[in-house]
C-alpha positions as CSV (number, residue, x, y, z in Angstrom):
1,X,3.3,5.8,-14.0
2,X,1.7,8.9,-15.5
3,X,2.1,11.5,-12.8
4,X,0.5,15.0,-13.4
5,X,1.8,17.5,-10.9
6,X,-1.5,18.1,-9.2
7,X,-1.8,14.4,-8.3
8,X,1.7,14.1,-6.7
9,X,1.9,13.4,-3.0
10,X,5.3,14.1,-1.5
11,X,4.5,14.1,2.2
12,X,6.1,11.2,4.0
13,X,3.3,11.1,6.6
14,X,0.6,10.7,4.0
15,X,2.6,8.1,2.1
16,X,3.3,6.0,5.2
17,X,-0.4,6.2,6.1
18,X,-1.4,4.6,2.9
19,X,1.1,1.8,3.3
20,X,0.0,1.1,6.8
21,X,-3.7,1.3,6.0
22,X,-3.4,-1.0,3.0
23,X,-0.4,-3.2,3.8
24,X,-1.0,-6.0,1.2
25,X,1.6,-5.0,-1.3
26,X,2.2,-6.3,-4.8
27,X,5.8,-7.3,-5.2
28,X,7.0,-7.0,-8.8
29,X,10.3,-8.5,-10.0
30,X,11.9,-9.1,-13.4
31,X,13.4,-12.6,-13.5
32,X,15.1,-14.6,-16.3
33,X,11.8,-16.4,-16.7
34,X,9.9,-13.1,-17.1
35,X,7.8,-10.8,-14.9
36,X,7.1,-12.2,-11.5
37,X,4.3,-10.8,-9.3
38,X,3.3,-11.9,-5.8
39,X,1.3,-10.4,-2.9
40,X,2.5,-10.1,0.7
41,X,1.4,-8.1,3.7
42,X,4.2,-5.7,4.6
43,X,5.4,-4.0,7.7
44,X,6.9,-0.5,7.3
45,X,9.9,0.6,9.3
46,X,10.1,4.3,8.2
47,X,13.1,5.2,10.3
48,X,15.5,2.5,8.9
49,X,17.7,3.4,6.0
50,X,17.4,6.5,3.7
51,X,13.7,5.9,2.9
52,X,12.6,3.1,5.2
53,X,12.4,-0.7,5.1
54,X,9.5,-3.0,4.3
55,X,9.4,-6.5,5.9
56,X,7.3,-9.5,4.8
57,X,7.4,-13.3,4.9
58,X,6.9,-15.9,2.2
59,X,6.0,-19.6,2.4
60,X,9.0,-21.8,1.7
61,X,6.9,-23.8,-0.7
62,X,6.5,-20.6,-2.8
63,X,9.2,-21.0,-5.5
64,X,9.5,-17.3,-6.2
65,X,11.7,-16.5,-3.2
66,X,14.4,-19.0,-4.3
67,X,15.2,-17.0,-7.4
68,X,15.8,-13.7,-5.4
69,X,19.3,-12.5,-5.6
70,X,20.5,-10.5,-2.6
71,X,20.2,-6.8,-3.4
72,X,18.2,-7.2,-6.6
73,X,16.0,-4.3,-7.6
74,X,12.3,-4.7,-7.3
75,X,9.1,-2.7,-6.7
76,X,6.3,-3.0,-4.2
77,X,2.9,-1.4,-5.1
78,X,0.3,-0.4,-2.5
79,X,-3.1,0.6,-3.6
80,X,-5.2,2.8,-1.2
81,X,-8.8,3.9,-1.6
82,X,-10.2,3.8,-5.1
83,X,-13.6,4.1,-6.8
84,X,-15.7,5.3,-9.7
85,X,-17.0,8.9,-10.0
86,X,-20.0,9.5,-12.2
87,X,-20.3,12.9,-13.9
88,X,-23.9,13.0,-12.6
89,X,-22.5,14.1,-9.2
90,X,-21.0,17.3,-10.8
91,X,-23.3,20.3,-10.7
92,X,-21.5,21.6,-13.8
93,X,-22.6,18.5,-15.7
94,X,-26.2,19.5,-15.4
95,X,-25.5,23.0,-16.7
96,X,-23.2,22.3,-19.7
97,X,-23.0,18.4,-20.0
98,X,-19.2,18.9,-20.4
99,X,-18.2,16.3,-17.8
100,X,-17.1,12.7,-18.1
101,X,-16.7,9.7,-15.7
102,X,-13.5,9.1,-14.0
103,X,-11.8,6.7,-11.5
104,X,-10.2,8.2,-8.4
105,X,-7.5,6.4,-6.4
106,X,-4.4,6.4,-4.3
107,X,-1.3,4.4,-5.1
108,X,2.3,4.1,-3.7
109,X,5.2,2.7,-5.8
110,X,8.1,1.7,-3.6
111,X,11.4,1.0,-5.4
112,X,14.2,-0.7,-3.7
113,X,16.4,-3.7,-3.2
114,X,15.3,-7.1,-2.0
115,X,16.9,-9.6,0.3
116,X,15.8,-13.0,1.7
117,X,16.5,-13.9,5.4
118,X,16.2,-17.6,6.3
119,X,17.5,-17.6,9.9
120,X,14.9,-18.2,12.6
121,X,15.7,-15.0,14.5
122,X,14.9,-12.9,11.4
123,X,11.8,-14.8,10.5
124,X,10.5,-14.7,14.1
125,X,11.1,-10.9,14.2
126,X,9.2,-10.2,11.0
127,X,6.2,-12.4,12.0
128,X,6.2,-10.9,15.4
129,X,6.1,-7.3,14.0
130,X,3.4,-8.2,11.5
131,X,1.3,-9.9,14.2
132,X,1.6,-7.0,16.7
133,X,0.7,-4.4,14.1
134,X,-2.6,-6.1,13.2
135,X,-3.5,-7.7,16.5
136,X,-3.4,-4.2,18.0
137,X,-6.8,-3.6,16.4
138,X,-8.4,-6.3,18.5
139,X,-9.6,-6.0,22.1
140,X,-7.7,-9.2,23.1
141,X,-4.7,-9.3,20.8
142,X,-3.3,-12.7,20.0
143,X,0.4,-13.1,20.5
144,X,2.9,-15.8,19.5
145,X,3.3,-16.8,23.2
146,X,-0.3,-17.9,23.2
147,X,0.6,-21.0,21.1
148,X,2.9,-23.9,22.2
149,X,6.6,-23.0,21.5
150,X,7.2,-26.2,19.5
151,X,4.2,-25.4,17.3
152,X,5.4,-21.8,16.7
153,X,8.9,-23.1,15.9
154,X,7.5,-25.5,13.3
155,X,5.4,-22.8,11.7
156,X,8.3,-20.4,11.5
157,X,10.3,-23.1,9.8
158,X,7.7,-23.0,6.9
159,X,8.4,-19.4,5.9
160,X,11.3,-17.1,5.1
161,X,11.6,-13.4,5.7
162,X,11.8,-10.7,3.0
163,X,13.6,-7.4,3.6
164,X,13.0,-4.6,1.1
165,X,15.2,-1.6,1.5
166,X,13.4,1.4,-0.1
167,X,15.3,3.7,-2.4
168,X,12.4,5.8,-3.7
169,X,8.7,6.3,-2.8
170,X,6.4,7.6,-5.5
171,X,2.8,8.4,-4.5
172,X,-0.1,9.4,-6.7
173,X,-3.4,10.6,-5.2
174,X,-5.8,11.1,-8.1
175,X,-8.7,12.7,-6.3
176,X,-10.2,15.2,-8.7
177,X,-7.9,18.0,-7.6
178,X,-8.1,19.6,-11.1
179,X,-11.9,20.1,-10.8
180,X,-13.4,23.2,-9.4
181,X,-14.5,23.2,-5.7
182,X,-18.2,22.9,-6.6
183,X,-17.8,19.8,-8.7
184,X,-15.5,18.3,-6.1
185,X,-18.0,18.8,-3.4
186,X,-20.7,17.3,-5.5
187,X,-18.6,14.2,-6.1
188,X,-17.7,13.9,-2.4
189,X,-21.4,14.1,-1.4
190,X,-22.2,11.5,-4.1
191,X,-19.5,9.1,-2.8
192,X,-20.7,9.6,0.8
193,X,-24.3,8.8,-0.2
194,X,-23.2,5.7,-2.0
195,X,-21.2,4.4,1.0
196,X,-17.7,5.2,-0.3
197,X,-16.7,7.1,2.8
198,X,-13.0,6.4,2.6
199,X,-12.7,7.8,-0.9
200,X,-14.8,10.8,0.0
201,X,-12.6,11.5,3.0
202,X,-9.5,11.3,0.9
203,X,-11.0,13.8,-1.5
204,X,-11.8,16.2,1.4
205,X,-8.2,15.9,2.7
206,X,-6.9,17.4,-0.6
207,X,-9.6,20.1,-0.9
208,X,-7.1,22.7,0.3
209,X,-4.7,22.1,-2.6
210,X,-4.6,24.6,-5.4
211,X,-6.1,23.5,-8.7
């Protein structure tokens, strides 16, 4: 990934925020059959291991997990806010016309080693963590105990757990940091007016950075 210095994000708090806010990760593996790509919602355990651990689960009928070798290297990609920025939002464009369109975005690349866990305890633990994380957003959270135990046991038997031990986290936040403050503010206001509040807020959060 091309990573200019002014787009690098090294703060663990911000990197973890992106992963938690956009947990549907893209798992990339190189297999004897070629490149394998799949998508799973992950749970981040930031305090486990040197750089944290990611947990997910895969359907047993998904053939991809059967080719995973314990400890094999892989990558998980998380994409945060993203969107198009028109040069018409830059005050400088209307003065010199020396501005071009761009696409702003946040992305996290997690490198690490992958492991499959098939035992019921591990699978139950992963599903429970994932459920608690997302049900916490609801007024009346659903929990596994709401369903009959035999039904839950059957459903857990249909999936396997994936454990991804992170060895490196690379985060890029391309948010127009290289533009002057006036053009950045113009783009932020344009995004807000068009309803892209998340991207606008992300740009505001980097406004303190030196250009």
